[in-house]
C-alpha positions in Angstrom: -172.5 -3.3 -4.8 -168.8 -4.3 -5.4 -167.9 -7.9 -5.1 -165.7 -7.1 -2.1 -168.7 -5.9 -0.1 -171.1 -8.7 -1.0 -172.3 -10.6 2.1 -170.4 -13.8 2.8 -167.4 -13.0 0.5 -164.0 -13.6 1.9 -160.8 -12.3 0.2 -157.9 -14.8 0.5 -154.3 -13.8 -0.1 -153.1 -16.6 -2.4 -150.0 -17.0 -4.6 -150.1 -18.2 -8.2 -148.0 -21.2 -9.0 -148.7 -21.4 -12.8 -145.0 -20.6 -13.0 -142.3 -20.1 -10.3 -142.7 -16.4 -9.8 -145.4 -16.8 -7.1 -147.3 -13.6 -8.0 -149.7 -12.5 -5.3 -153.4 -13.0 -6.0 -156.5 -11.9 -4.2 -159.0 -14.8 -4.3 -162.6 -14.0 -3.7 -164.3 -17.0 -2.0 -168.0 -17.4 -1.1 -169.4 -20.6 0.5 -166.1 -22.4 -0.2 -166.1 -21.6 -3.9 -163.9 -19.2 -5.8 -165.9 -16.5 -7.6 -163.2 -14.1 -8.7 -159.4 -13.7 -8.8 -157.4 -10.5 -9.3 -153.8 -9.5 -8.8 -152.8 -8.3 -5.3 -151.5 -4.7 -5.6 -149.7 -5.0 -2.3 -147.7 -8.1 -3.2 -144.0 -7.4 -3.6 -143.5 -9.6 -6.6 -146.2 -8.6 -9.1 -147.7 -5.5 -7.5 -151.2 -6.4 -8.8 -150.2 -7.5 -12.3 -151.3 -10.7 -14.0 -150.1 -12.6 -17.0 -152.6 -14.6 -19.1 -152.4 -17.8 -17.0 -154.3 -16.8 -13.8 -157.1 -15.4 -15.9 -157.9 -19.0 -16.9 -158.2 -20.2 -13.2 -161.7 -21.5 -13.7 -160.8 -23.6 -16.8 -157.9 -25.0 -14.9 -159.7 -25.7 -11.7 -162.6 -27.5 -13.2 -161.1 -28.8 -16.4 -162.6 -32.2 -17.4 -159.1 -33.6 -18.0 -157.9 -32.8 -14.4 -156.8 -35.7 -12.3 -159.3 -35.9 -9.4 -158.9 -39.4 -8.0 -156.0 -41.9 -7.5 -155.6 -44.3 -10.4 -154.0 -47.7 -10.7 -152.7 -49.3 -13.9 -154.6 -52.5 -14.8 -153.4 -53.0 -18.4 -149.9 -53.2 -19.9 -147.7 -50.2 -19.2 -148.6 -47.5 -21.6 -151.8 -49.2 -22.7 -153.8 -46.5 -21.0 -156.0 -48.8 -18.8 -156.4 -47.6 -15.2 -159.0 -48.1 -12.5 -160.0 -45.7 -9.7 -158.8 -46.7 -6.2 -158.7 -44.9 -2.8 -155.8 -43.0 -1.5 -155.4 -45.5 1.3 -155.2 -48.4 -1.2 -152.7 -46.5 -3.4 -150.4 -45.4 -0.5 -150.6 -48.9 1.1 -149.6 -50.6 -2.1 -146.9 -48.1 -3.0 -145.4 -48.4 0.5 -145.5 -52.2 0.3 -143.7 -52.2 -3.0 -141.1 -49.7 -1.8 -140.4 -51.8 1.3 -140.0 -54.9 -0.9 -137.6 -53.2 -3.3 -135.6 -51.7 -0.4 -135.1 -55.1 1.2 -134.1 -56.7 -2.1 -131.9 -54.0 -3.7 -131.2 -51.4 -1.0 -132.9 -48.0 -0.5 -130.8 -46.4 -3.3 -132.8 -48.4 -5.9 -135.6 -45.8 -5.5 -135.3 -42.4 -7.2 -137.4 -39.4 -7.5 -137.7 -36.7 -10.3 -139.1 -33.3 -9.5 -140.0 -30.1 -11.4 -139.3 -26.4 -11.2 -139.4 -25.7 -7.5 -143.1 -25.4 -7.2 -143.7 -28.0 -4.5 -142.6 -28.3 -0.9 -139.5 -30.0 -2.0 -138.2 -30.2 1.5 -140.9 -32.8 2.2 -139.6 -34.9 -0.6 -136.0 -34.6 0.6 -137.1 -35.4 4.1 -138.9 -38.6 3.0 -135.9 -39.8 0.9 -133.3 -39.0 3.6 -135.3 -41.0 6.1 -135.8 -43.8 3.5 -132.1 -43.9 2.8 -131.8 -43.0 -0.9 -129.6 -40.2 -2.2 -131.1 -40.4 -5.7 -133.4 -37.5 -5.8 -133.3 -34.7 -8.5 -135.2 -32.1 -10.4 -134.4 -29.9 -13.4 -131.5 -28.3 -11.5 -128.9 -29.0 -14.1 -130.5 -26.6 -16.6 -132.0 -24.0 -14.3 -130.1 -21.7 -12.0 -128.5 -24.2 -9.7 -125.1 -24.3 -11.5 -125.1 -20.5 -11.3 -125.7 -20.7 -7.6 -122.8 -23.2 -7.1 -120.4 -21.1 -9.3 -121.2 -17.9 -7.4 -121.1 -19.7 -4.0 -117.5 -21.0 -4.6 -116.6 -17.4 -5.6 -118.1 -15.3 -2.8 -120.2 -17.6 -0.6 -123.7 -17.3 -1.9 -125.7 -16.2 -4.9 -125.7 -12.5 -5.6 -129.2 -11.1 -6.1 -129.6 -8.4 -8.8 -130.7 -5.0 -7.4 -132.5 -3.9 -10.6 -134.4 -1.0 -9.1 -131.3 1.0 -8.2 -129.2 0.1 -11.2 -127.8 2.4 -13.9 -126.9 -0.5 -16.2 -128.5 -3.9 -16.5 -127.0 -6.9 -18.3 -129.4 -9.7 -19.2 -127.4 -12.7 -20.2 -129.1 -15.6 -21.9 -132.4 -14.8 -20.4 -135.7 -13.5 -21.7 -137.4 -11.7 -18.8 -140.0 -10.5 -21.3 -141.6 -13.9 -21.4 -140.1 -15.9 -18.5 -140.3 -13.4 -15.7 -142.7 -10.5 -16.2 -142.3 -9.0 -12.7 -138.5 -8.8 -13.5 -139.2 -7.3 -16.9 -141.3 -4.7 -15.3 -138.4 -3.8 -12.9 -136.0 -3.5 -15.9 -138.4 -1.1 -17.7 -138.9 0.9 -14.6 -135.2 1.2 -14.1 -134.8 2.4 -17.8 -137.5 5.0 -17.2 -136.7 6.1 -13.7 -132.9 5.8 -13.6 -132.2 6.2 -17.3 -130.5 2.8 -17.0 -128.8 1.2 -20.0 -129.7 -2.3 -21.0 -127.3 -4.8 -22.6 -128.8 -8.1 -23.7 -126.8 -11.2 -24.8 -128.9 -13.6 -26.8 -128.7 -15.3 -30.3 -132.2 -14.1 -30.9 -133.9 -10.8 -30.8 -136.1 -11.7 -27.9 -138.8 -9.6 -26.2 -136.1 -8.4 -23.8 -133.4 -7.9 -26.4 -135.9 -5.7 -28.3 -135.8 -3.2 -25.4 -132.0 -3.2 -25.2 -129.7 -0.2 -25.9 -127.1 -2.8 -27.1 -128.0 -6.3 -28.2 -125.1 -8.7 -28.6 -126.0 -11.6 -30.9 -123.6 -14.3 -30.1 -123.1 -17.8 -31.7 -125.1 -20.2 -29.4 -122.9 -21.8 -26.8 -120.1 -19.3 -26.8 -121.2 -17.0 -24.0 -118.2 -17.9 -21.9 -115.8 -16.6 -24.6 -117.6 -13.2 -24.4 -117.4 -13.0 -20.7 -113.8 -13.9 -20.6 -113.1 -11.2 -23.3 -114.9 -8.7 -21.1 -112.6 -9.6 -18.2 -109.6 -9.1 -20.6 -110.7 -5.7 -21.6 -111.6 -4.5 -18.1 -108.3 -5.7 -16.6 -106.0 -4.6 -19.4 -107.5 -1.2 -19.8 -107.4 -0.6 -16.0 -111.2 -0.3 -15.7 -111.4 -2.7 -12.7 -112.1 -1.3 -9.3 -108.6 -1.5 -7.8 -109.6 -0.5 -4.3 -112.3 -3.1 -4.2 -110.2 -5.8 -5.6 -107.3 -5.1 -3.2 -109.6 -5.1 -0.2 -112.0 -8.0 -0.9 -110.5 -10.3 -3.6 -107.9 -12.9 -3.8 -106.2 -14.4 -6.8 -106.3 -11.3 -9.0 -102.7 -11.6 -10.4 -103.3 -15.2 -11.4 -106.5 -14.1 -13.1 -104.7 -11.3 -14.9 -102.1 -13.7 -16.3 -104.7 -16.3 -17.2 -107.0 -13.8 -19.0 -104.4 -12.6 -21.5 -105.3 -15.3 -24.0 -108.9 -14.2 -24.2 -108.6 -11.1 -26.3 -111.5 -9.3 -28.0 -110.0 -10.3 -31.4 -110.0 -14.0 -30.3 -113.6 -13.7 -28.9 -114.8 -12.1 -32.2 -113.9 -15.3 -34.1 -115.5 -17.5 -31.5 -118.7 -15.6 -30.8 -119.3 -13.9 -34.1 -119.7 -10.6 -32.2 -117.6 -7.7 -33.6 -114.7 -6.9 -31.4 -115.7 -3.3 -31.3 -119.0 -4.2 -29.6 -117.2 -6.5 -27.2 -114.9 -3.7 -26.1 -117.7 -1.1 -25.9 -120.0 -3.2 -23.8 -117.1 -4.3 -21.5 -116.3 -0.7 -20.9 -119.9 0.2 -20.2 -120.3 -2.6 -17.6 -117.1 -1.5 -15.8 -117.8 2.3 -15.9 -121.5 2.9 -15.7 -122.1 2.5 -12.0 -123.9 0.8 -10.4 -124.4 -2.1 -12.8 -126.3 -5.4 -12.2 -126.2 -8.7 -14.1 -128.9 -11.2 -14.4 -128.3 -15.0 -14.7 -129.9 -16.9 -17.6 -130.8 -20.6 -17.8 -129.8 -20.7 -21.5 -126.2 -20.5 -20.3 -126.7 -23.6 -18.3 -127.6 -25.6 -21.5 -124.2 -25.4 -23.1 -122.5 -28.6 -21.9 -118.7 -28.0 -21.9 -119.3 -24.3 -22.6 -121.2 -23.6 -19.4 -118.5 -23.5 -16.6 -116.4 -20.7 -18.1 -119.4 -18.4 -18.3 -120.8 -19.2 -14.8 -117.6 -18.4 -13.1 -116.7 -15.5 -15.4 -119.9 -13.7 -14.6 -119.3 -14.0 -10.9 -115.7 -12.6 -11.4 -117.0 -9.7 -13.5 -119.4 -8.6 -10.7 -116.5 -8.7 -8.2 -113.6 -6.9 -10.2 -115.9 -4.1 -11.2 -116.9 -3.4 -7.6 -120.6 -4.1 -8.4 -120.8 -6.8 -5.7 -122.6 -5.9 -2.5 -123.2 -2.4 -3.8 -126.8 -0.8 -4.1 -127.8 -1.2 -7.7 -125.3 -4.0 -8.3 -125.6 -7.6 -7.2 -126.1 -8.2 -3.5 -124.8 -11.3 -1.5 -127.6 -11.3 1.0 -127.3 -14.9 2.0 -130.1 -16.8 3.8 -132.7 -15.1 5.9 -131.1 -16.4 9.0 -134.0 -15.6 11.3 -136.5 -17.8 9.4 -134.5 -19.8 7.0 -134.8 -23.5 8.1 -135.2 -25.4 4.8 -132.2 -27.6 5.5 -133.7 -28.4 9.0 -136.9 -29.5 7.3 -135.0 -31.5 4.7 -133.4 -33.5 7.5 -130.2 -34.1 5.5 -128.3 -35.5 8.5 -130.6 -38.5 8.4 -128.9 -39.8 5.3 -125.9 -41.9 6.3 -122.4 -41.2 4.7 -122.4 -44.6 3.1 -125.6 -43.8 1.3 -124.4 -40.4 0.3 -121.5 -42.1 -1.4 -123.9 -44.0 -3.6 -125.5 -40.9 -5.2 -125.6 -41.4 -8.9 -123.3 -39.1 -10.8 -121.3 -38.0 -7.7 -118.1 -39.5 -9.0 -118.2 -37.2 -12.0 -120.2 -34.1 -11.4 -118.9 -33.4 -7.9 -120.0 -29.8 -7.5 -123.8 -30.6 -7.8 -123.6 -33.7 -5.7 -122.8 -34.6 -2.1 -119.0 -34.2 -2.4 -119.2 -30.5 -3.5 -122.3 -29.8 -1.3 -120.5 -30.9 1.9 -117.4 -28.7 1.1 -119.7 -25.6 0.4 -121.8 -26.2 3.5 -118.7 -26.2 5.7 -118.1 -22.5 4.8 -121.7 -21.4 4.6 -122.4 -22.9 7.9 -119.5 -21.2 9.5 -120.3 -17.8 8.0 -124.1 -17.6 7.7 -125.0 -20.1 10.4 -127.0 -21.8 7.7 -126.5 -24.0 4.7 -128.1 -23.9 1.2 -130.9 -26.4 0.8 -129.9 -29.7 -0.7 -132.6 -29.1 -3.3 -130.5 -26.3 -4.7 -127.2 -28.0 -5.1 -127.1 -31.7 -4.1 -128.7 -33.7 -6.9 -128.3 -37.2 -8.3 -127.7 -36.7 -12.0 -130.7 -37.6 -14.1 -128.6 -39.1 -16.9 -127.2 -41.6 -14.5 -130.6 -42.4 -13.1 -131.9 -43.3 -16.6 -128.9 -45.5 -17.3 -129.1 -47.3 -14.0 -132.7 -48.1 -14.7 -132.0 -49.5 -18.1 -128.6 -51.2 -17.5 -128.6 -51.9 -13.8 -125.2 -50.3 -13.5 -123.6 -49.3 -11.1 -126.6 -50.7 -9.4 -130.3 -50.9 -10.5 -132.9 -48.2 -10.2 -136.1 -50.1 -9.7 -138.6 -47.4 -8.7 -139.1 -43.8 -9.7 -141.5 -41.4 -8.1 -142.3 -38.4 -10.3 -143.8 -35.2 -8.9 -144.5 -31.9 -10.6 -142.5 -33.0 -13.6 -142.9 -34.6 -17.1 -139.5 -36.3 -17.6 -140.4 -37.4 -21.2 -140.4 -33.8 -22.2 -138.1 -32.1 -19.6 -134.9 -34.1 -19.9 -132.4 -34.6 -22.7 -132.5 -37.8 -24.8 -136.2 -38.4 -24.5 -136.0 -41.9 -26.0 -133.6 -43.0 -23.2 -135.9 -41.5 -20.6 -138.7 -43.4 -22.2 -136.8 -46.7 -22.0 -135.9 -46.0 -18.3 -139.5 -45.3 -17.3 -140.6 -48.5 -19.0 -137.9 -50.5 -17.3 -138.6 -49.9 -13.6 -140.8 -52.1 -11.5 -142.6 -49.1 -9.9 -143.5 -45.8 -11.5 -145.6 -43.3 -9.5 -146.6 -39.9 -10.9 -148.4 -37.1 -9.0 -149.7 -34.4 -11.3 -152.6 -32.2 -12.4 -153.0 -34.0 -15.7 -152.5 -37.3 -17.4 -149.2 -36.5 -18.9 -147.1 -38.7 -21.2 -145.1 -39.8 -18.1 -148.3 -40.4 -16.2 -149.6 -42.7 -19.0 -146.6 -45.0 -18.4 -147.1 -45.1 -14.6 -148.4 -47.8 -12.2 -150.1 -45.2 -10.0 -151.3 -41.7 -11.0 -152.2 -39.4 -8.1 -154.1 -36.1 -8.2 -152.3 -33.0 -7.1 -153.8 -29.9 -5.4 -153.1 -26.7 -7.2 -152.1 -23.3 -5.7 -155.9 -22.5 -5.5 -156.2 -25.4 -3.0 -153.2 -25.1 -0.8 -151.0 -22.5 1.0 -147.7 -21.5 -0.5 -144.4 -20.6 1.1 -141.8 -19.2 -1.3 -138.6 -17.2 -1.3 -139.2 -16.7 -5.1 -137.1 -18.8 -7.3 -133.5 -17.9 -7.3 -133.1 -16.2 -3.9 -133.3 -17.1 -0.2 -133.1 -13.6 1.4 -136.9 -13.4 2.1 -139.9 -15.6 2.7 -143.4 -14.9 1.5 -146.3 -16.8 2.8 -149.8 -17.1 1.2 -152.9 -18.8 2.5 -155.0 -21.6 1.1 -157.9 -20.1 -0.9 -160.2 -23.2 -0.8 -160.0 -26.8 0.3 -158.8 -29.3 -2.3 -161.6 -30.4 -4.7 -162.4 -34.1 -5.2 -159.5 -36.2 -3.8 -156.7 -33.9 -4.7 -153.8 -33.7 -2.2 -150.7 -31.6 -1.7 -147.3 -33.1 -2.2 -146.6 -32.6 1.5 -149.6 -34.9 2.4 -148.3 -37.5 -0.1 -144.8 -37.7 1.3 -146.0 -37.5 4.9 -148.6 -40.3 4.5 -146.2 -42.5 2.6 -143.5 -41.8 5.2 -145.9 -42.8 8.1 -146.5 -46.1 6.3 -142.8 -46.7 6.2 -142.1 -46.1 9.8 -141.3 -42.4 9.7 -144.2 -41.1 11.7 -142.1 -39.6 14.5 -140.4 -37.3 11.9 -143.6 -35.9 10.6 -145.1 -34.0 13.5 -147.1 -31.6 11.3 -150.4 -33.0 10.0 -151.1 -30.1 7.6 -149.1 -27.7 5.5 -150.4 -24.9 7.7 -148.8 -26.5 10.7 -145.5 -26.9 8.9 -145.5 -23.3 7.7 -146.3 -22.1 11.3 -143.2 -24.1 12.4 -141.2 -22.1 9.9 -142.6 -18.9 11.5 -141.6 -19.9 15.1 -138.0 -18.4 15.0 -139.6 -14.9 14.5 -141.2 -15.2 17.9 -144.3 -13.3 16.8 -146.8 -15.8 18.0 -148.8 -15.5 14.8 -150.7 -18.2 12.9 -150.1 -18.6 9.2 -153.3 -16.7 8.4 -152.4 -13.9 10.7 -148.9 -13.6 9.2 -150.3 -13.5 5.7 -152.9 -10.8 6.6 -150.6 -8.5 8.6 -147.1 -9.1 7.4 -146.9 -11.4 4.4 -143.2 -11.1 3.7 -140.1 -11.4 5.9 -136.8 -10.3 4.5 -133.2 -10.5 5.6 -131.1 -7.5 6.7 -128.2 -7.0 4.3 -125.0 -8.1 6.0 -122.6 -5.5 7.2 -119.6 -7.8 7.3 -116.8 -7.3 4.7 -116.0 -11.0 4.7 -117.3 -13.8 2.5 -118.3 -17.4 3.1 -115.2 -18.9 1.3 -112.1 -20.6 2.7 -110.1 -17.4 2.5 -112.9 -15.1 3.7 -112.5 -13.2 0.5 -113.9 -13.2 -3.0 -112.0 -16.0 -4.6 -111.3 -15.1 -8.2 -109.0 -18.1 -8.1 -111.3 -20.7 -6.5 -109.7 -22.8 -3.9 -112.8 -25.0 -3.6 -112.8 -25.9 -7.3 -109.1 -26.5 -7.1 -109.7 -28.8 -4.1 -112.3 -30.7 -6.0 -110.1 -31.3 -8.9 -111.4 -28.6 -11.3 -109.9 -25.6 -13.0 -109.8 -22.8 -10.3 -110.0 -20.2 -13.1 -112.6 -20.0 -15.9 -111.2 -21.6 -19.1 -113.2 -21.5 -22.3 -114.1 -24.9 -23.9 -116.0 -25.2 -27.1 -119.2 -27.3 -26.8 -118.9 -30.9 -28.1 -121.0 -30.6 -31.3 -120.3 -27.3 -33.2 -118.8 -26.4 -36.6 -115.5 -25.9 -34.9 -115.3 -28.9 -32.5 -116.8 -31.3 -35.0 -116.4 -30.0 -38.6 -117.0 -33.5 -40.1 -120.5 -33.7 -38.5 -121.2 -30.1 -39.6 -121.0 -31.2 -43.2 -124.2 -33.3 -42.7 -125.8 -31.0 -40.1 -124.8 -27.5 -41.2 -127.1 -25.4 -39.0 -126.6 -24.5 -35.3 -129.6 -25.3 -33.1 -130.9 -23.8 -29.9 -133.6 -26.1 -28.4 -134.6 -24.1 -25.3 -137.0 -21.3 -26.5 -139.6 -20.6 -23.8 -142.6 -18.5 -24.6 -145.9 -17.2 -23.4 -148.5 -18.1 -22.5 -147.2 -21.5 -21.5 -144.8 -22.4 -18.7 -142.5 -25.2 -19.9 -144.7 -28.2 -20.8 -147.8 -27.0 -19.0 -151.2 -25.4 -19.8 -151.6 -26.8 -23.3 -155.0 -28.2 -22.2 -156.4 -24.7 -21.6 -158.3 -23.6 -24.8 -157.9 -19.8 -24.5 -154.1 -20.2 -23.9 -153.7 -22.7 -26.7 -155.5 -20.4 -29.1 -152.8 -17.8 -28.4 -150.1 -20.3 -29.4 -151.5 -23.4 -31.1 -148.4 -25.0 -32.7 -144.7 -25.4 -32.0 -142.5 -22.9 -33.9 -139.0 -23.2 -35.1 -137.4 -19.8 -35.7 -135.4 -19.7 -38.9 -133.9 -16.9 -41.0 -136.0 -16.2 -44.2 -133.0 -16.5 -46.5 -132.1 -19.9 -45.0 -135.7 -21.1 -45.2 -136.2 -20.0 -48.8 -132.9 -21.7 -49.9 -134.4 -24.9 -48.5 -137.8 -24.4 -50.1 -139.5 -23.6 -46.8 -142.2 -21.0 -46.6 -143.3 -19.2 -43.4 -145.7 -21.5 -41.6 -144.7 -24.7 -43.3 -144.2 -27.8 -41.1 -140.5 -28.7 -41.2 -138.3 -31.5 -39.9 -135.5 -30.6 -37.5 -133.0 -33.4 -37.3 -129.8 -34.1 -35.2 -127.9 -37.3 -34.9 -130.3 -38.3 -32.0 -133.6 -37.9 -33.9 -135.9 -35.6 -35.7 -139.1 -33.7 -34.8 -141.7 -31.5 -36.6 -142.4 -27.8 -35.9 -143.8 -25.0 -38.0 -141.3 -22.6 -39.6 -141.4 -19.1 -38.2 -139.4 -16.5 -40.2 -137.1 -14.6 -37.9 -134.9 -12.0 -39.5 -133.0 -11.4 -36.2 -131.2 -14.8 -36.3 -127.9 -15.4 -37.9 -128.7 -17.4 -41.1 -126.8 -20.4 -39.8 -128.8 -20.5 -36.5 -132.3 -22.0 -35.9 -134.2 -22.0 -32.6 -136.7 -24.6 -31.7 -139.4 -24.2 -29.1 -139.1 -26.4 -26.0 -141.5 -28.7 -24.1 -144.1 -29.6 -26.7 -146.6 -32.4 -26.4 -150.2 -32.7 -27.5 -152.9 -33.4 -24.8 -155.5 -33.6 -27.5 -153.8 -36.6 -29.2 -154.3 -40.3 -28.0 -152.7 -41.1 -24.7 -152.0 -44.8 -25.0 -148.8 -46.0 -26.8 -147.5 -45.5 -29.4 -148.7 -41.9 -29.3 -148.3 -41.0 -25.7 -150.0 -37.7 -26.5 -147.6 -37.1 -29.4 -144.7 -36.7 -27.0 -142.0 -37.6 -29.7 -143.5 -35.5 -32.5 -142.4 -32.0 -31.6 -140.5 -32.4 -28.4 -137.1 -30.7 -28.7 -135.4 -33.2 -26.3 -135.8 -35.9 -28.9 -133.0 -33.9 -30.6 -130.7 -33.7 -27.6 -128.1 -36.1 -26.1 -127.4 -36.6 -22.4 -124.2 -38.6 -22.8 -122.2 -37.7 -19.6 -119.1 -37.3 -21.8 -120.5 -34.3 -23.6 -122.1 -32.6 -20.5 -120.3 -30.0 -18.4 -117.9 -32.0 -16.2 -118.1 -29.6 -13.2 -121.8 -29.2 -12.6 -123.4 -31.6 -15.0 -125.1 -28.9 -17.2 -127.0 -30.4 -20.1 -126.2 -29.6 -23.6 -129.3 -28.0 -25.3 -127.7 -25.0 -26.9 -125.3 -24.8 -29.9 -125.9 -28.2 -31.3 -125.7 -29.1 -35.0 -128.8 -29.9 -37.0 -130.4 -29.9 -40.5 -133.8 -28.7 -41.5 -136.0 -29.7 -44.4 -139.6 -29.4 -45.4 -142.0 -32.0 -44.1 -143.8 -33.5 -47.1 -147.1 -35.0 -46.0 
């Protein structure tokens, strides 16, 4: 008898949250316990496929190191001494401390750090808006959000790639082959079914680049120069879509004049890509129709180098006529029938005088309240909806850390961390450590005792995707909503983030604003605009996904109603309305003196299977697949330094040094090395000074978060194209 037919077995339609793809899973449950998991062949994201992570569901769910009960620190911070307490005690004490700090320093003294969009972030926003603090953030400044802003100021929303109908696909600073397997499947399907060409821009021959028809190996941090040169070629050779530009775009003549300085010959010297390849690929993108372009988070790691690329990519989609065309990039906007995230966030509850206190808003205007309010004016008029604040209205983390340490411009006295490990995730790890040690209250909610949790006053156990329903629009879009049901009730005393914020809010006088007692009730509220009268479970069983209808309008959610190649919003906010290349702060060209001591160019953001960022290193079968951190280095460079393949090596920048194993990679330019991101060691001692070895191999020990070297428009971090030196670790 098959497991599906066994008596008493239920099949629950869940959604994996081991990364942000939310692949559909069929979870077989008997007597309240999971007995089997398999991919859901009817789910629109993964179509039944599974990566290695969900195969380890049992190890994850029952792992002896999982957090199962609330803990309170009883020793010195970082000493590793905690006692078990009840949820009521923990929430009562946290609420009392927050109230005390609010009365003494103002609500803005409380901040929150989140992760990669795998929580109900609207609940966190709702709590903080009602509490009165604008200082909430997640990893936005290195992951998609700057791209969203750059595209929104250009044509009113993010343009979703239509890979399945494309004849040419450009993957820029992204490795779909490890970071987004459903997307990689779509790319390979398009190559097979449409005979689509694939161009990949990446300093390393990644899994995706290995499948490319043309791989452009650029100097790290110079992507903007390549994009500007593409625009130069397309305009000067008359390859742009004149009819489309005349009808839908504004500012073309200003762009034409501005772009003359960015010739292929200039770009060759900057990017190290032969000018012939620059010209050939520009022509391909302009003439092989339809063509689509994928964003890449690596391009949001370039500090000063980021803004030119983010805007240039948006402009390229427009001038080639690949915008809002099947097989190109589609500006679908929000699913207006069901899209109510901004209503759930309750942003209007945060007074203007508190918005003005948001840390970083005076410098990085486009990712904070000043830019958000301008953008919302036009998206509200056009779509009837606004982008969620979680996408583009963030206090800047660098300012939060500095306010915690220095008390300027005012003190940060409490930090609540949820679904994040800031000691690993954010640049300048030593400053993050100092900040976390400085606050009067540090609360962490997670699956595991992480290095950040080890420093916390309260550590709270989080329910996983196996123990909660999931609502997602898949990371990076908003044109559809997929709902998945709760497979089993939370084990032990684990709770969802929604329950944490709601129960904390009730204790602080917010009860009237939390009418839903469960996540299921909140999700059913999201379904009400459809008028179907279905419960969450019924919607999941019979519909599962609701998607928007592509707009028929020929206008865009910008001040002019057109695609703004010359951005009036950026000009209004005091930024360059046209993309202008700027060399990152620490390269052989911008800082030649430093390059004498640190002669190699460093990429710190390599992500890799089977892990997602800093997660899953506790799972034995996954760790066996990738036991140690690897630093990719060209064999000739390594041998010249006396380094053999597999040797432990030091990677050093002016900020610090870490150890990783040398991994010979012939695809790299000999002057480039690539370090893996997000490493820590759950098997090492937790108490200080070890903190699970968080400073041993963590690439953010090498990076700086000085606001002066970050991108000044969006606040993008500087993780790519730094200077370093490498030498063998003698131990």
